[in-house]
C-alpha positions in Angstrom: 0.0 0.0 0.0 1.2 3.5 -0.8 0.9 6.1 1.9 0.3 9.8 1.2 0.7 12.8 3.5 -2.5 14.0 5.1 -4.3 17.1 3.9 -3.6 18.7 7.3 -1.2 21.6 7.4 1.4 22.3 10.1 -0.3 24.6 12.7 -3.8 23.2 12.0 -5.7 21.7 14.9 -6.2 17.9 14.6 -9.8 17.1 14.1 -11.5 16.4 17.4 -13.0 12.9 17.9 -14.5 10.5 20.4 -13.2 7.0 20.6 -13.4 3.8 22.6 -10.5 3.5 25.1 -10.1 0.6 27.5 -11.4 2.5 30.6 -13.8 4.8 28.7 -16.2 4.0 25.9 -16.5 7.6 25.0 -13.0 9.0 25.3 -12.7 12.6 24.0 -9.5 13.4 22.1 -9.4 16.8 23.8 -8.1 15.0 26.9 -4.8 14.2 25.1 -3.6 17.8 25.3 -0.8 18.9 27.6 2.0 16.9 26.0 3.3 16.2 22.5 1.3 13.3 21.1 2.3 10.9 18.3 -0.9 9.7 16.7 -1.0 6.8 14.3 -3.7 4.7 12.7 -2.8 1.0 13.0 -3.0 -0.8 9.6 -3.5 -4.5 9.1 -0.6 -6.9 9.4 2.2 -7.0 8.2 2.3 -3.2 7.9 1.2 -3.0 11.6 4.2 -5.1 12.6 6.6 -2.8 10.8 5.0 0.3 12.3 5.2 -1.1 15.8 8.8 -2.1 15.4 9.6 1.5 14.3 7.8 2.8 17.4 9.5 0.4 19.8 12.9 1.6 18.5 12.0 5.1 19.9 10.0 3.8 22.9 12.2 5.4 25.5 11.1 8.9 24.4 7.5 8.3 25.4 7.2 9.1 29.1 3.6 10.3 29.0 4.7 13.8 30.3 6.7 15.3 27.6 5.5 12.9 24.9 2.8 10.3 24.6 1.7 8.0 21.8 -1.8 7.0 20.7 -2.6 4.2 18.3 -6.1 4.0 16.7 -7.2 0.6 15.5 -10.1 -0.2 13.1 -11.7 -2.9 15.2 -14.7 -3.6 17.5 -12.5 -4.9 20.4 -9.0 -4.7 21.7 -8.4 -8.4 21.3 -5.9 -8.0 18.4 -4.0 -5.1 20.0 -1.4 -5.1 22.7 -2.2 -3.7 26.1 -1.7 -0.1 26.9 1.7 0.7 28.4 1.2 3.6 30.8 2.2 6.3 30.9 3.4 6.6 27.3 1.2 4.4 25.0 -2.5 4.0 24.7 -4.8 2.3 22.2 -8.1 3.6 21.0 -10.8 1.9 18.8 -12.4 3.3 15.7 -14.8 0.4 14.8 -16.7 2.3 12.1 -13.8 4.2 10.6 -15.3 7.6 11.5 -12.1 8.9 13.0 -9.9 7.7 10.2 -12.2 9.5 7.7 -11.4 12.8 9.3 -7.7 12.3 8.6 -7.7 10.7 5.2 -6.0 10.2 2.7 -3.2 9.4 5.0 -3.5 7.2 8.1 0.1 7.6 8.9 2.1 9.3 11.7 1.0 12.7 13.0 2.9 14.6 15.7 0.7 17.0 17.7 1.9 19.8 20.0 0.5 20.1 23.5 -2.5 22.2 22.1 -3.2 19.3 19.7 -2.1 21.2 16.6 -0.2 19.5 13.8 3.5 19.8 14.4 4.8 17.3 11.9 3.7 14.3 9.9 5.1 11.3 8.0 3.8 8.3 6.0 3.5 5.2 8.1 6.3 3.4 6.3 8.8 6.3 6.4 9.0 7.5 10.0 12.7 7.9 10.4 12.9 11.7 10.0 10.0 12.4 12.3 11.3 9.9 15.0 14.7 11.5 14.8 13.2 14.8 15.8 11.5 13.6 19.0 14.5 14.1 21.4 14.5 17.8 20.5 10.9 18.5 21.4 10.6 21.2 24.0 8.9 20.7 27.3 5.1 21.5 27.3 4.8 25.2 28.0 8.0 26.2 26.1 6.6 25.8 22.6 6.9 29.5 21.9 10.4 29.9 23.1 9.4 31.4 26.4 7.4 30.0 29.3 3.7 30.0 28.5 1.0 31.6 30.7 -2.5 30.2 30.7 -5.2 32.7 29.6 -6.7 32.6 33.1 -7.9 35.6 35.1 -7.1 35.8 38.8 -9.3 38.1 40.8 -8.7 38.5 44.6 -11.3 39.7 47.1 -14.4 38.3 45.4 -15.8 36.7 48.6 -15.3 38.3 52.0 -14.0 36.1 54.8 -17.4 35.8 56.4 -18.9 34.4 53.2 -16.1 31.9 52.8 -16.6 30.6 56.3 -20.3 30.4 55.9 -19.9 28.2 52.8 -17.4 25.9 54.6 -19.9 25.6 57.4 -22.7 24.8 54.9 -20.5 22.0 53.6 -19.7 20.6 57.0 -23.3 20.7 58.1 -24.5 18.6 55.2 -21.4 16.4 54.6 -20.2 16.0 51.1 -21.3 13.4 48.6 -18.9 11.8 46.1 -18.6 13.9 43.0 -19.0 12.3 39.5 -18.1 13.3 36.0 -20.4 13.9 33.0 -20.3 11.4 30.2 -22.3 11.1 26.9 -23.6 7.5 26.9 -26.1 6.4 24.3 -26.9 9.9 23.2 -27.5 11.1 26.8 -25.4 13.0 29.3 -25.0 10.8 32.5 -23.2 11.6 35.7 -20.9 8.7 36.6 -18.4 8.1 39.4 -14.9 7.8 37.8 -11.4 7.4 39.0 -10.3 10.6 37.3 -11.8 12.6 40.2 -11.7 12.3 44.0 -13.9 15.1 45.4 -17.0 15.6 47.5 -19.6 18.2 46.8 -22.5 20.0 48.5 -25.2 22.1 46.8 -26.0 25.3 48.6 -29.8 25.4 49.0 -30.1 28.3 51.5 -31.6 31.2 49.5 -29.9 33.8 51.8 -26.5 32.3 51.1 -27.3 32.1 47.4 -28.2 35.9 47.4 -24.9 36.7 49.1 -23.1 34.7 46.5 -24.9 36.4 43.6 -24.3 39.9 45.1 -20.5 39.2 45.5 -20.1 37.8 42.0 -22.1 40.7 40.4 -20.1 43.4 42.3 -16.6 41.9 42.2 -16.2 39.4 39.5 -18.7 39.7 36.6 -17.5 43.3 35.7 -13.8 42.1 35.6 -14.8 39.2 33.3 -16.5 41.6 31.0 -13.5 43.9 30.9 -11.0 41.1 30.4 -12.8 38.7 28.1 -15.5 41.0 26.6 -18.1 38.5 27.7 -21.2 39.5 29.7 -22.1 36.6 31.9 -25.9 36.6 32.7 -26.4 33.0 33.9 -24.9 31.0 36.8 -24.9 27.2 36.9 -24.9 25.6 40.3 -24.2 26.8 43.8 -21.6 24.1 44.6 -19.1 23.9 47.4 -16.4 21.2 46.8 -14.0 19.6 49.1 -10.7 18.0 48.0 -9.5 16.1 51.0 -5.9 14.9 51.3 -7.1 11.9 53.2 -8.8 10.7 50.0 -6.1 12.0 47.8 -8.4 14.7 46.5 -7.7 15.6 42.8 -9.3 16.1 39.4 -7.3 14.9 36.5 -7.0 16.9 33.2 -10.4 17.5 31.6 -12.5 20.1 29.8 -15.8 21.3 31.2 -18.1 21.5 28.1 -17.6 18.4 26.0 -20.9 16.7 26.6 -24.4 17.3 25.2 -25.7 18.8 28.5 -22.6 20.8 29.3 -22.0 22.5 25.9 -23.6 25.7 27.1 -20.9 26.4 29.7 -18.6 29.3 28.8 -16.4 30.1 31.8 -15.4 28.1 34.9 -14.9 29.9 38.2 -12.8 28.4 41.0 -13.0 30.4 44.3 -10.8 29.2 47.1 -12.5 29.4 50.5 -9.4 28.5 52.7 -6.2 28.8 50.6 -4.0 29.0 53.7 -5.2 25.6 55.1 -4.0 23.1 52.6 -0.9 22.1 50.5 -1.2 21.1 46.8 -4.6 21.3 45.3 -3.7 24.0 42.8 -5.0 24.5 39.2 -2.9 23.5 36.3 -3.5 24.0 32.6 -1.4 21.3 30.9 -1.6 22.9 27.4 0.4 25.8 28.9 3.0 23.9 30.8 3.5 22.8 34.4 2.9 26.2 36.1 0.1 26.1 38.8 -2.4 28.8 39.8 -3.7 29.3 43.3 -6.0 32.3 44.2 -6.0 33.5 47.8 -8.9 32.9 50.1 -11.9 34.6 48.6 -10.2 35.0 45.3 -11.2 33.5 42.0 -9.6 31.9 38.9 -11.7 32.3 35.8 -11.0 30.5 32.6 -12.7 29.2 29.4 -14.4 25.9 29.9 -12.7 24.7 26.7 -9.3 24.8 28.3 -7.8 21.5 29.5 -7.2 21.9 33.2 -6.7 19.8 36.4 -6.9 20.2 40.1 -3.6 18.8 41.4 -3.7 16.4 44.4 -4.1 17.9 47.9 -1.1 16.8 49.9 -2.2 18.1 53.3 -5.4 19.3 54.7 -8.7 20.0 52.9 -9.3 22.4 50.1 -12.8 24.0 50.1 -13.8 25.8 46.9 -16.9 27.3 45.3 -17.1 26.1 41.7 -19.8 27.6 39.5 -20.0 27.9 35.7 -21.0 31.1 33.9 -22.8 31.5 30.6 -25.1 33.9 28.8 -28.5 33.9 27.0 -27.1 32.2 24.0 -25.8 29.5 26.3 -29.2 29.2 27.9 -30.8 28.4 24.6 -28.2 25.6 24.1 -29.0 24.3 27.6 -32.7 24.4 27.0 -32.3 22.4 23.8 -30.2 19.8 25.7 -32.2 19.4 28.9 -34.1 16.4 27.5 -30.8 14.6 27.0 -29.6 15.0 30.7 -29.8 12.0 32.9 -30.8 8.4 32.3 -33.5 7.7 29.7 -37.0 7.5 31.1 -38.5 4.0 31.4 -40.4 2.8 28.4 -44.1 3.2 28.8 
């Protein structure tokens, strides 16, 4: 078989896709960001054998931090493919060929940068030049020749200390429930418990507390968001107090906040620390922009686009309490209204 270079140009974003991974039947390609990624479509044998041999010769480069590899197989199960080799190699399934169709006419090697843009490419049977360049790849966050800074807004003094304490007391009075993640399964957005997050949440139902929160956001945060991002937030999703507890290894692995049917309306995420002096670890990181972490002071907020890959690093000591809403506007509300029927398990058949 003759392999041709793909019609994707250097600097273009790789087409987004959903695939079957071993732990997740609806793995989103956006989660691959934050490191350089070698992406390849596995052909049938014997071409697959030759491709894997070429990869194994460079295997030591793939540490999963600076560089990872993803192979996509055209099959309905993983039976014919080797196991994943964490942290540097993972297999995905493309049983119907929908992913491959986005990358044709070449299903060869694609090298992506940490933002999942095309950095280099090569036919599957001629990888030598591309593989020879791998040792020279910069660390994530140094792609532009200088340390990158995430486009996140830090705003101190959004909540006054009394409101922070009241929200912590609200959490303690109710006790937190395990927090899940949203997944699209069978055309519906379902909340599931998943190992990518260790956190407990409480919803603030007290209307007096809700009013204090709204007043603080309207006075101290919404105007700064409008000034910085030229976005007028008019809607708030959820009055949620979260607790990341070192005793449970509290963390939230890299993710994006708006990839499912019922979360597509979200525009900006807000993270307000309620007790920044009382814990170690637990900071925000944006892997597409390097290893730098972000930590607002007590009562201060970090605001960022829901499309950005981000993580809450593990809490090493103590408990991190945070208020974690999402902001959107009237256009987002229209999207949310259209998706509400797709939220939660399907109703029983009548």
